[in-house]
C-alpha positions in Angstrom: 103.1 108.8 -28.0 99.7 110.0 -29.2 99.3 111.1 -32.8 99.4 114.9 -33.3 96.2 116.5 -34.8 96.6 117.3 -38.5 96.1 120.7 -40.0 94.5 120.8 -43.5 96.4 123.2 -45.8 95.2 124.0 -49.3 97.7 123.0 -51.9 98.0 126.5 -53.4 98.5 128.1 -49.9 102.2 127.2 -49.9 103.0 129.7 -52.7 104.6 132.7 -51.0 104.0 134.8 -54.0 100.4 135.1 -52.7 101.9 136.8 -49.6 103.6 139.5 -51.5 107.2 138.5 -51.1 109.0 139.7 -54.2 112.5 140.6 -55.2 113.2 144.2 -54.4 110.7 144.3 -51.5 112.1 146.4 -48.7 112.0 146.2 -44.9 112.8 149.0 -42.4 115.6 146.9 -40.7 116.7 143.3 -40.3 114.5 142.8 -37.3 111.4 143.8 -39.2 112.5 141.4 -42.0 112.9 138.6 -39.5 109.5 139.2 -38.0 107.8 139.4 -41.3 109.2 136.1 -42.5 108.4 134.4 -39.3 104.8 135.6 -39.6 104.6 134.2 -43.2 106.1 130.9 -42.1 103.4 130.5 -39.4 100.6 131.6 -41.8 101.8 129.0 -44.4 102.6 126.3 -41.9 106.3 125.7 -42.7 109.3 125.8 -40.5 111.9 128.5 -41.2 115.6 127.9 -40.7 117.9 130.9 -40.4 121.1 130.4 -42.3 122.7 133.8 -41.7 121.6 136.9 -39.8 123.9 139.9 -39.2 124.0 143.7 -39.7 124.2 143.4 -43.5 122.2 140.4 -44.5 119.6 137.9 -43.6 119.4 134.4 -45.3 116.7 131.8 -44.5 115.4 128.6 -46.0 112.7 126.0 -45.4 113.8 123.6 -42.7 112.6 120.5 -44.7 115.4 118.7 -46.4 115.3 119.1 -50.2 112.7 121.9 -50.3 114.0 124.7 -52.5 112.4 127.6 -50.7 115.0 130.2 -49.8 115.3 134.0 -49.4 118.3 136.3 -49.3 117.8 139.8 -47.9 120.7 142.4 -47.8 121.2 145.9 -46.6 120.6 148.6 -49.1 123.7 150.9 -49.6 123.6 154.2 -47.8 120.3 153.7 -46.1 119.1 151.6 -43.1 116.6 149.5 -45.1 117.0 145.9 -46.3 115.6 144.5 -49.5 115.1 141.0 -51.0 117.9 140.2 -53.4 117.0 136.6 -54.3 113.9 134.5 -53.7 112.9 130.9 -54.4 109.3 131.2 -53.5 107.8 127.7 -54.0 107.7 124.7 -51.6 108.0 121.1 -52.6 107.5 119.9 -49.0 104.1 119.4 -47.3 104.9 121.9 -44.6 104.1 121.5 -40.9 101.3 119.0 -40.5 100.4 119.5 -36.9 99.4 122.4 -34.6 102.8 123.1 -33.2 105.2 125.5 -34.8 108.8 126.4 -33.9 108.3 130.0 -35.0 105.5 130.5 -32.5 107.8 131.9 -29.9 106.9 134.0 -26.9 107.9 137.1 -28.8 105.6 136.2 -31.7 102.8 135.6 -29.2 103.4 139.0 -27.6 103.2 140.8 -31.0 100.1 138.8 -32.0 98.1 139.9 -28.9 99.5 143.4 -28.4 96.4 145.2 -29.9 94.0 143.1 -27.8 96.0 143.5 -24.6 96.1 147.2 -25.2 92.3 147.3 -25.3 91.8 144.7 -22.6 94.4 144.1 -19.9 92.1 141.4 -18.6 92.8 139.3 -21.7 93.4 135.9 -20.1 96.2 133.4 -21.2 93.6 130.7 -21.8 91.8 133.1 -24.1 95.0 133.9 -25.9 95.9 130.4 -26.6 92.4 129.6 -27.9 92.4 132.7 -30.1 95.8 131.9 -31.6 94.7 128.4 -32.4 91.5 129.7 -34.0 93.1 132.5 -36.0 96.5 131.0 -36.9 96.0 127.3 -36.6 98.9 127.1 -34.1 98.9 125.6 -30.6 100.9 127.3 -27.9 101.2 126.3 -24.2 99.6 128.2 -21.3 103.0 129.4 -20.2 103.8 130.7 -23.7 100.5 132.6 -23.7 101.1 134.0 -20.2 104.7 135.1 -20.9 103.6 136.5 -24.3 101.0 138.6 -22.5 103.6 139.7 -19.9 106.0 140.8 -22.6 103.3 142.6 -24.5 102.1 144.4 -21.3 105.7 145.5 -20.6 106.1 146.8 -24.1 102.8 148.8 -23.8 103.0 150.0 -20.2 106.5 149.4 -19.0 107.7 146.7 -16.5 106.5 146.3 -13.0 109.9 147.3 -11.7 109.8 150.5 -13.7 106.4 151.3 -12.3 107.7 151.3 -8.7 110.7 153.4 -9.8 108.4 156.0 -11.3 106.3 156.4 -8.2 108.0 159.4 -6.5 107.9 161.3 -9.8 104.2 160.3 -10.3 103.3 161.5 -6.8 105.1 164.8 -7.4 103.0 165.3 -10.6 99.8 164.7 -8.7 100.7 167.2 -6.0 101.9 169.7 -8.6 99.0 169.6 -11.1 96.2 169.0 -8.5 96.9 171.5 -5.7 95.6 170.4 -2.4 96.1 166.7 -3.3 98.0 164.3 -1.1 100.2 161.7 -2.7 102.8 159.9 -0.5 104.8 156.8 -1.1 106.4 154.9 1.7 109.2 152.3 1.6 110.8 149.8 4.0 114.3 148.6 4.5 117.7 149.9 3.3 116.9 148.8 -0.2 113.7 150.9 -0.4 111.2 148.2 -1.0 107.7 149.6 -1.7 105.4 149.4 1.2 102.5 151.9 0.9 101.0 154.5 -1.3 98.3 157.0 -0.2 96.6 159.3 -2.7 93.7 161.7 -2.2 92.5 164.2 -4.7 90.9 167.4 -3.3 87.1 167.4 -3.3 85.3 170.7 -2.8 82.5 169.6 -0.5 80.5 170.9 2.5 78.7 169.7 5.6 80.9 166.7 6.3 81.3 165.2 2.8 84.8 163.6 3.0 87.6 163.5 0.5 88.2 160.3 -1.5 91.3 158.5 -0.5 93.1 155.5 -2.1 95.6 153.3 -0.3 97.9 150.7 -2.0 99.9 148.4 0.3 102.3 145.6 -0.1 100.1 143.2 1.9 96.8 143.4 3.8 97.7 143.4 7.5 96.7 144.8 10.8 99.6 147.3 10.6 98.6 148.5 7.1 95.0 149.0 8.2 96.2 151.0 11.2 98.4 153.1 8.9 95.5 153.8 6.4 93.1 154.9 9.1 95.9 157.1 10.5 96.4 158.8 7.1 92.6 159.2 6.8 92.5 160.9 10.1 95.3 163.3 9.1 93.4 164.0 5.9 90.3 165.0 7.7 92.4 167.5 9.6 91.0 166.6 13.1 92.3 164.9 16.2 90.7 162.7 18.8 89.8 165.7 21.0 87.3 167.2 18.5 86.6 164.3 16.2 83.2 164.5 14.6 80.8 161.6 15.0 81.5 159.8 11.8 79.5 156.8 10.5 81.8 154.1 9.1 80.5 150.9 7.4 82.7 147.9 6.8 82.7 144.1 7.2 84.2 144.7 10.6 87.2 142.4 10.3 89.3 142.6 13.5 92.1 144.6 11.9 89.6 147.3 10.7 87.7 147.4 14.0 91.0 148.0 15.9 92.1 150.6 13.5 88.8 152.5 13.6 88.7 152.3 17.4 92.2 153.7 17.6 91.9 156.6 15.1 88.1 157.3 15.2 87.1 156.3 18.7 83.8 158.3 18.6 82.7 156.9 15.2 79.7 154.7 14.8 81.2 151.7 13.1 78.5 149.4 11.7 78.3 146.3 9.5 77.7 146.6 5.8 74.2 145.2 5.5 75.0 143.3 2.3 77.7 141.4 4.2 75.3 140.6 7.1 72.4 139.6 4.8 74.6 137.3 2.7 75.9 135.6 5.8 72.3 135.2 7.1 71.1 133.8 3.8 74.0 131.4 3.5 73.8 130.3 7.1 70.1 129.3 7.1 69.2 128.8 3.5 65.5 129.3 4.4 63.5 131.7 2.2 60.9 132.3 4.9 63.5 133.3 7.4 65.3 135.6 4.9 62.0 137.4 4.2 61.3 138.0 7.9 65.0 139.0 8.3 64.6 141.8 5.7 61.4 143.0 7.4 63.4 143.2 10.7 66.2 145.1 9.0 64.0 148.0 7.9 61.8 148.0 11.1 61.9 151.6 12.3 61.4 150.9 16.0 62.7 148.4 18.6 59.2 147.1 19.1 58.7 146.3 15.4 62.2 144.7 15.3 61.7 142.5 18.3 58.4 141.3 16.9 60.2 140.1 13.7 62.9 138.4 15.8 60.2 136.5 17.6 58.8 135.4 14.3 62.2 134.1 13.2 62.7 132.2 16.5 59.5 130.4 15.9 60.9 129.2 12.6 64.3 128.3 13.9 65.9 128.6 17.4 69.3 128.7 15.6 68.9 132.4 14.8 69.6 133.2 18.5 73.3 132.5 18.4 73.6 134.1 15.0 72.2 137.4 16.4 74.8 137.2 19.2 77.5 137.0 16.5 76.0 139.9 14.5 74.5 142.3 17.1 71.6 144.3 15.7 73.1 147.4 17.2 75.7 147.3 14.5 73.4 147.1 11.5 69.6 147.2 12.2 67.8 150.4 11.4 65.9 150.3 14.7 69.1 150.1 16.8 72.1 151.5 14.9 73.0 154.9 16.3 75.0 156.2 13.3 73.3 158.3 10.6 73.4 156.5 7.2 70.7 158.4 5.3 69.5 155.2 3.7 73.0 153.9 2.7 73.2 150.5 4.3 75.8 148.8 2.1 79.2 149.4 0.6 77.7 149.8 -2.9 80.5 152.0 -4.0 82.9 149.1 -3.5 81.4 147.5 -6.6 82.5 150.4 -8.7 86.0 150.4 -7.1 86.2 146.6 -7.4 85.4 146.7 -11.1 88.0 149.5 -11.6 90.6 147.3 -9.8 89.7 144.3 -11.9 90.2 146.3 -15.0 93.8 147.4 -14.1 95.2 145.1 -11.4 97.6 143.5 -13.9 99.1 146.8 -14.9 102.3 148.3 -13.4 101.4 150.4 -10.4 101.6 153.9 -12.0 99.5 152.7 -14.9 97.0 151.2 -12.4 96.7 154.5 -10.6 96.3 156.3 -13.9 93.5 154.0 -14.9 91.7 154.7 -11.5 92.4 158.5 -12.0 90.8 158.3 -15.5 87.8 156.6 -14.1 87.4 159.0 -11.2 87.8 162.0 -13.6 85.0 160.5 -15.8 82.9 159.8 -12.8 83.2 163.4 -11.6 82.6 164.9 -15.1 79.4 162.8 -15.7 77.9 163.8 -12.4 79.0 167.4 -12.7 77.2 167.6 -16.1 74.2 165.8 -14.6 73.9 168.2 -11.7 74.0 171.2 -14.0 70.9 169.9 -15.8 68.8 169.8 -12.7 66.5 172.7 -11.8 64.9 171.3 -8.6 65.9 172.1 -5.0 66.7 168.5 -4.2 68.3 165.7 -6.2 65.8 163.7 -8.2 65.6 160.7 -5.9 65.1 162.9 -2.8 62.6 165.0 -4.8 60.6 161.9 -5.6 60.5 160.8 -2.0 59.4 164.3 -0.8 56.6 164.4 -3.3 55.4 160.9 -2.2 55.5 162.1 1.4 53.4 165.2 0.5 50.9 163.0 -1.3 50.6 160.6 1.7 50.3 163.5 4.1 46.8 164.4 2.8 45.3 161.4 4.7 46.4 162.6 8.1 44.8 164.9 10.7 47.1 167.5 12.1 46.8 168.9 15.6 49.3 171.7 16.6 50.6 171.5 20.1 52.8 174.6 20.0 55.0 176.5 17.5 57.2 173.5 16.7 55.3 170.3 17.9 52.4 168.6 16.1 50.3 165.5 16.6 49.7 163.7 13.4 46.6 161.4 13.7 45.8 158.5 11.5 43.4 155.5 11.8 46.4 153.4 13.0 48.2 155.6 15.4 49.3 159.1 16.4 52.8 160.4 15.7 54.6 163.4 17.3 56.5 165.7 15.0 59.0 168.4 16.1 59.9 170.6 13.1 62.7 172.4 15.1 64.7 169.3 15.9 63.5 167.6 12.7 62.3 164.5 14.4 59.2 162.3 14.1 58.2 159.6 16.6 58.1 157.1 13.6 61.9 157.8 13.4 61.9 157.9 9.6 62.8 161.7 9.3 65.9 161.5 11.5 67.0 158.1 10.1 66.8 159.1 6.4 67.3 162.8 6.5 64.1 163.6 4.5 60.8 164.6 6.0 58.4 161.6 6.3 54.7 161.9 5.5 53.9 162.9 9.1 56.5 165.6 9.0 55.2 166.8 5.6 51.7 167.0 7.0 53.0 169.2 9.9 55.0 171.4 7.7 52.3 171.9 5.2 49.8 172.8 8.0 52.0 175.7 9.1 52.8 176.9 5.6 56.3 175.6 5.4 58.1 174.1 2.3 58.9 170.5 3.1 61.7 170.5 0.5 63.6 173.0 2.7 63.6 170.6 5.7 65.7 167.9 3.9 69.3 167.5 5.0 71.7 169.7 3.0 73.4 166.7 1.4 70.3 166.0 -0.6 70.2 169.4 -2.3 71.3 170.0 -5.9 73.7 172.7 -4.7 75.4 170.2 -2.4 75.6 167.7 -5.2 77.1 170.2 -7.6 79.6 171.3 -5.0 80.7 167.8 -4.3 81.5 167.1 -8.0 82.8 170.6 -8.9 86.4 169.7 -8.6 88.3 168.8 -11.8 91.0 166.2 -11.5 93.8 167.4 -13.8 95.6 164.9 -16.1 99.2 163.7 -15.6 101.6 164.3 -18.5 103.7 161.6 -20.1 106.6 160.4 -17.9 109.1 161.8 -20.4 108.1 165.3 -19.2 108.6 164.6 -15.5 111.6 165.7 -13.5 114.2 163.0 -13.2 115.1 163.5 -9.6 112.3 164.0 -7.0 112.1 163.7 -3.3 110.4 160.6 -1.8 109.6 159.6 1.8 110.5 156.4 3.7 108.4 155.0 6.5 109.9 157.6 8.9 109.1 160.5 6.7 112.7 161.4 5.8 113.2 163.2 2.4 115.7 161.9 -0.1 116.2 161.0 -3.8 114.7 157.5 -3.9 114.7 154.6 -6.3 111.9 152.4 -5.1 112.1 148.7 -5.6 109.1 146.3 -5.9 107.7 145.0 -2.6 109.3 141.9 -1.1 105.9 140.3 -1.4 105.7 140.9 -5.2 104.1 138.1 -7.3 106.4 135.2 -8.2 107.3 134.5 -11.8 105.1 132.0 -13.7 101.4 131.4 -13.7 99.7 133.7 -11.2 97.3 132.5 -8.6 93.6 132.9 -9.6 92.7 135.0 -6.5 93.3 138.7 -7.3 91.6 140.8 -4.7 90.3 140.1 -1.3 86.7 141.2 -1.6 83.8 139.5 0.0 80.6 138.4 -1.8 79.3 141.2 -3.9 76.0 139.6 -4.8 73.2 142.0 -4.8 70.6 141.4 -2.1 67.0 140.7 -3.1 65.2 144.0 -3.6 62.5 144.5 -0.9 59.5 146.5 -2.1 58.4 149.1 0.4 55.1 151.0 0.1 55.5 154.8 -0.2 52.1 155.3 1.5 51.9 153.0 4.6 55.7 152.2 4.5 55.0 148.5 5.0 57.1 145.9 3.2 56.0 143.5 0.5 53.9 145.8 -1.7 54.2 149.0 -3.7 52.2 152.2 -3.2 50.0 151.3 -6.3 48.9 148.1 -4.6 48.5 149.6 -1.1 45.0 148.8 0.4 45.2 151.6 3.0 42.5 154.2 2.3 43.6 157.7 1.7 
């Protein structure tokens, strides 16, 4: 057997008098006494042997044979406290000379890390065992660290079983304190195993801005994706006969594609551009191809796009089957028919993903509360931000409009009739229709903001270009979207004990929900936490605000104004 590493202990550190154990010292109860002595034994690196422990007394001594250290604690008459009656506070033994300590139990680990776990639920077992070794000179196993954290989490937030049991009451509180909200929990089987949770807080929005919905399921499956899209369709309050033409972006896994086609058949369902671009980059690993690819992505017309495709084919014929697997109609600016207003990726998933990472180890009610807190802060910050703006449009849209107005000065404007204009430049002529809000360059209709050609036409007839931006870019719309206040949920002790829940069939009954059948097994958890594809940020492509070509900024543009 390999020798154990030695721990250097100063000779005077074994004097317990330095640690304030004195005759007459009181403890709230026998358990507090036991914990305090265990902490001292670990701090001074000696093993504690309990001789007697009951309701009226606690006697312990050093485990080393012949060492005189001994303490006797007894209950004080007429009160619940205990006090030290006798104490032999010096050791003659050398104490524990290695990193392992019998008193370093799972319970001791849980108490040691409780404050850190409260502040950081992501505190990892390997970090725990390293910190305990550094701070206490004690070695604990990975499983001790993991179980200690689990016990600490349960003490702070309740058990996972309790979290599921509290779900019906939690949903009732959401509906009660946030009128207009939807909060529904669904179970499966006669034993009421948790299956699904759907929560949506009301959002006061206009012109097609949709409410935020959160779905928690027992397992990712085709059936659960179909259920979530069904709930989302109910939430929007429409049916397949009058469904608006929504634009939905995803990674287009088969289960999501089928669910969207079933519940939103008229929607434009495109790829997340980040997912597509990461796949292209990882497939070809060619910087020249990637740069041409990004130029193709932002090409406004089919002619420009096909030109870039030809350039890529000259570099590698292998791009042809790749484009068959990722049809440009599902992501390219030139071909995708849905309106994205410049939002090409699932950027918001980074925020949600980070929130999930911060709380995924908490019981389900605590996890939902963490997300609610983050949402509430998110809304409050943006609500306060919107109230400080005095412009017509939000700052980013305002900046783009001003750039368009500046660029418009270099164009010649020929008016064809009341609403149509020819915008002439040294490169080409574009046709602008201010009634339909369209330009032949396609930028206005794709991004929802007047392009430089449109700005030239509007200025020539005395119109304010700011007023021709889509309503979603206005400060009023922004303020309205974040005007709703998400009210807090009180402590569970104030909830009603019996509430109505719903099973998968929608029946109403008093329900005691059990954890899902697919709940995590005991022991060390698997490393994979959430199924989220690569969130690496794509390389930023610089685009000129004057000529709108890629690869340079407006300051470096060589086009003459």
